[in-house]
C-alpha positions in Angstrom: -123.5 -55.4 -22.3 -126.9 -55.3 -20.8 -128.2 -55.1 -24.4 -125.9 -57.8 -25.6 -127.0 -59.6 -23.5 -130.7 -59.5 -24.1 -130.4 -59.5 -27.4 -128.7 -62.7 -27.2 -131.1 -64.4 -25.2 -133.9 -63.0 -27.7 -132.1 -65.1 -30.1 -131.8 -68.1 -27.9 -135.5 -67.9 -27.1 -136.4 -67.4 -31.0 -134.4 -70.5 -31.9 -136.0 -72.7 -29.6 -139.3 -71.4 -31.0 -138.7 -71.5 -34.8 -138.2 -75.5 -33.7 -141.8 -76.4 -32.5 -143.3 -77.6 -36.0 -146.8 -75.1 -36.6 -146.3 -72.4 -33.8 -145.9 -68.5 -34.8 -142.7 -66.6 -33.5 -143.9 -63.4 -33.5 -147.1 -65.3 -30.8 -144.7 -67.0 -29.0 -142.2 -66.4 -25.7 -139.9 -68.3 -23.6 -139.0 -67.5 -20.0 -136.7 -69.8 -19.3 -133.5 -68.4 -21.6 -129.8 -68.7 -20.8 -128.1 -65.6 -20.1 -125.2 -64.8 -22.9 -123.1 -62.5 -23.7 -122.0 -61.7 -27.7 -118.3 -60.2 -28.1 -118.7 -60.4 -31.7 -119.4 -63.9 -31.0 -116.1 -64.6 -29.8 -115.7 -68.4 -28.7 -116.1 -68.8 -24.5 -113.4 -69.7 -23.1 -115.6 -70.8 -20.6 -117.1 -74.0 -20.7 -120.5 -74.9 -21.5 -121.6 -78.5 -21.9 -123.4 -79.1 -25.1 -126.7 -81.5 -24.4 -127.9 -82.9 -27.7 -132.1 -82.5 -27.1 -134.1 -86.5 -27.6 -135.6 -86.1 -31.0 -138.2 -89.0 -31.7 -138.2 -91.8 -34.5 -141.4 -89.6 -35.9 -140.3 -86.0 -35.8 -136.9 -87.2 -37.6 -138.9 -89.1 -39.9 -140.8 -85.8 -40.3 -137.8 -83.6 -40.6 -137.1 -86.1 -43.2 -140.6 -85.3 -45.1 -140.1 -81.2 -44.7 -136.5 -81.8 -46.6 -138.4 -83.2 -49.5 -140.4 -80.7 -49.9 -138.2 -78.3 -49.8 -136.3 -80.3 -52.4 -139.7 -80.4 -54.8 -139.7 -76.9 -54.3 -135.6 -76.3 -55.4 -136.0 -78.8 -58.2 -139.3 -77.2 -59.6 -137.8 -73.3 -59.2 -134.3 -73.6 -59.3 -133.5 -69.8 -60.3 -136.6 -68.3 -58.0 -135.3 -70.5 -55.0 -131.7 -68.7 -55.5 -133.6 -64.8 -55.8 -135.7 -65.9 -52.6 -132.4 -66.5 -50.4 -130.5 -63.3 -51.5 -133.4 -61.2 -50.5 -134.0 -63.4 -47.5 -132.2 -63.6 -43.8 -132.6 -66.5 -41.1 -136.1 -65.1 -39.9 -137.7 -63.8 -42.9 -138.1 -63.0 -46.8 -138.8 -59.7 -48.7 -141.1 -61.0 -50.8 -142.6 -57.9 -52.4 -138.2 -57.8 -53.4 -139.3 -61.2 -55.5 -142.5 -60.2 -56.5 -144.4 -62.6 -54.4 -147.7 -61.8 -52.0 -146.5 -64.0 -48.6 -150.4 -64.6 -49.0 -150.6 -66.7 -51.6 -147.0 -67.5 -51.7 -147.2 -70.9 -50.9 -149.6 -71.8 -53.5 -147.6 -69.2 -56.3 -144.3 -71.2 -55.1 -145.2 -74.3 -55.7 -144.5 -75.2 -51.8 -149.0 -76.4 -50.9 -148.4 -78.7 -54.4 -144.9 -80.2 -53.3 -146.5 -80.9 -50.0 -149.7 -82.5 -51.3 -147.2 -84.7 -53.4 -145.6 -86.3 -50.9 -148.7 -86.6 -48.4 -150.4 -88.7 -50.8 -148.2 -90.9 -50.2 -148.1 -91.0 -46.4 -149.8 -92.9 -43.9 -148.7 -91.2 -40.7 -150.6 -88.5 -39.2 -147.3 -87.8 -37.9 -146.3 -85.4 -41.0 -149.5 -83.4 -41.2 -148.2 -81.9 -38.3 -144.6 -80.9 -39.0 -145.9 -80.4 -42.2 -147.2 -76.7 -41.2 -143.9 -74.8 -42.3 -143.1 -71.1 -41.4 -142.0 -69.3 -43.9 -138.6 -69.0 -42.0 -138.1 -72.3 -41.7 -138.9 -73.6 -45.2 -136.5 -71.1 -46.0 -133.3 -72.6 -44.5 -134.8 -75.3 -45.1 -134.5 -74.4 -48.7 -131.3 -72.3 -48.5 -129.4 -76.6 -47.6 -131.4 -77.6 -50.0 -129.5 -74.6 -53.0 -125.9 -74.9 -50.6 -126.3 -78.8 -51.7 -126.9 -78.5 -55.3 -124.6 -75.6 -56.1 -122.2 -76.5 -54.4 -121.7 -79.4 -52.5 -118.6 -79.2 -50.6 -117.6 -76.9 -47.8 -117.2 -73.1 -48.3 -113.7 -72.0 -47.5 -113.5 -71.2 -43.5 -109.7 -70.8 -41.2 -106.9 -68.8 -42.0 -108.4 -68.2 -45.8 -111.9 -67.0 -45.2 -113.3 -64.5 -41.8 -115.2 -65.4 -39.6 -118.1 -62.4 -39.7 -119.8 -62.7 -43.3 -119.5 -58.7 -44.0 -121.6 -58.6 -47.6 -124.7 -59.8 -45.7 -126.5 -57.4 -44.7 -124.2 -55.2 -47.5 -124.2 -52.2 -44.3 -127.9 -51.9 -43.9 -129.1 -52.4 -40.3 -130.8 -55.0 -39.6 -132.9 -55.5 -36.4 -130.2 -57.3 -33.2 -132.1 -59.8 -33.5 -131.3 -60.9 -37.2 -127.4 -59.7 -36.9 -127.3 -61.5 -33.7 -127.5 -64.9 -35.1 -126.2 -64.2 -38.4 -122.7 -63.7 -36.5 -123.6 -67.0 -34.3 -124.4 -68.9 -37.6 -121.2 -67.8 -39.1 -118.6 -68.5 -35.7 -119.9 -71.6 -36.0 -119.4 -72.5 -39.6 -116.7 -70.6 -39.8 -115.2 -73.1 -36.7 -116.7 -76.7 -38.1 -117.7 -75.9 -41.9 -116.8 -80.2 -42.5 -119.3 -80.7 -40.0 -122.2 -77.9 -40.8 -121.4 -80.1 -44.1 -121.5 -83.4 -42.9 -124.7 -82.7 -41.0 -126.6 -80.8 -44.0 -125.0 -83.7 -46.7 -126.8 -86.5 -43.6 -130.2 -87.7 -43.5 -132.2 -85.8 -40.9 -132.8 -89.0 -37.4 -129.6 -90.6 -39.3 -126.3 -91.8 -37.6 -124.5 -89.7 -39.6 -126.5 -86.2 -38.2 -126.3 -87.4 -34.7 -122.7 -87.8 -35.2 -122.5 -84.1 -36.4 -124.5 -82.6 -34.1 -122.3 -84.0 -31.3 -119.3 -82.1 -32.9 -121.7 -79.3 -33.5 -123.0 -78.3 -30.3 -119.6 -77.5 -28.6 -119.1 -75.2 -31.3 -122.4 -73.6 -30.4 -122.1 -73.7 -26.8 -118.7 -71.6 -27.3 -119.6 -69.1 -30.2 -122.8 -68.5 -27.9 -120.3 -67.4 -25.1 -123.0 -68.4 -22.9 -122.3 -68.0 -18.9 -124.9 -70.8 -18.3 -123.1 -74.1 -17.6 -126.0 -76.4 -20.5 -127.1 -75.6 -24.1 -129.6 -77.4 -25.7 -130.7 -76.7 -28.6 -133.2 -78.5 -31.0 -131.1 -80.9 -33.7 -133.6 -79.5 -36.7 -133.0 -75.9 -35.7 -128.6 -76.5 -35.5 -129.4 -78.3 -38.9 -131.2 -74.5 -40.0 -128.2 -71.8 -38.8 -126.0 -74.7 -40.8 -128.1 -74.1 -43.9 -128.2 -70.1 -44.1 -124.4 -69.7 -43.0 -123.0 -72.3 -45.4 -125.1 -71.5 -48.0 -124.3 -67.8 -47.3 -120.4 -68.4 -47.4 -120.2 -69.8 -50.4 -122.4 -68.1 -51.8 -120.7 -65.1 -51.0 -117.7 -66.7 -51.8 -118.6 -67.3 -55.5 -120.2 -63.7 -55.8 -123.2 -64.4 -56.0 -123.9 -60.4 -54.8 -121.7 -58.9 -57.5 
């Protein structure tokens, strides 16, 4: 149990860290994270209050800029984006499997070109700060665009689906941080697939996005199975979780790994 608590705490620390633009996940640490449990991410029967984290208008607009960058990359490289998603997870990309070098990926994949194209129309310095996109953030932004572009409707959940997507790792052993996040994401999208779809369909910073977050927040708190009375996760990370979960469910439901 102690190892499960430690792993889940590490996951929550990592998602808070990933929400901060320009920060390298490997170099950051969080000392104040909730103690949580993970019994296959069974939803907690103990009430944990979810607090929606406030966001400035500039931050919301910058997230919209990131989404536009991801859409630009997806539109230019649909097949390569699909290959990338099939060879990656919430935290990392297998560059060798997709035939790219990490050092030149942004240039060769067209990310820098898309950023430059959009920046020419921007006059707010906030955009510059938020355009330092991590590989993991870009991967999840692309998952959102691929889900909306390839599927466009909520994946099957409820009685006709399994909560945990076994095909994710095809029996391969992965780092506990990766598998624990996957379990939490699977739990969230299984119990609230319609809300996850509504979130991804909404413009960042919109009232529709806020409404979807208000539905998903308590579900995440239940899936985290935390002993804390309150839990707060940035909207940007909840959106990434929804993107990973909904794309993965749709991909495997469509036999994408066959």
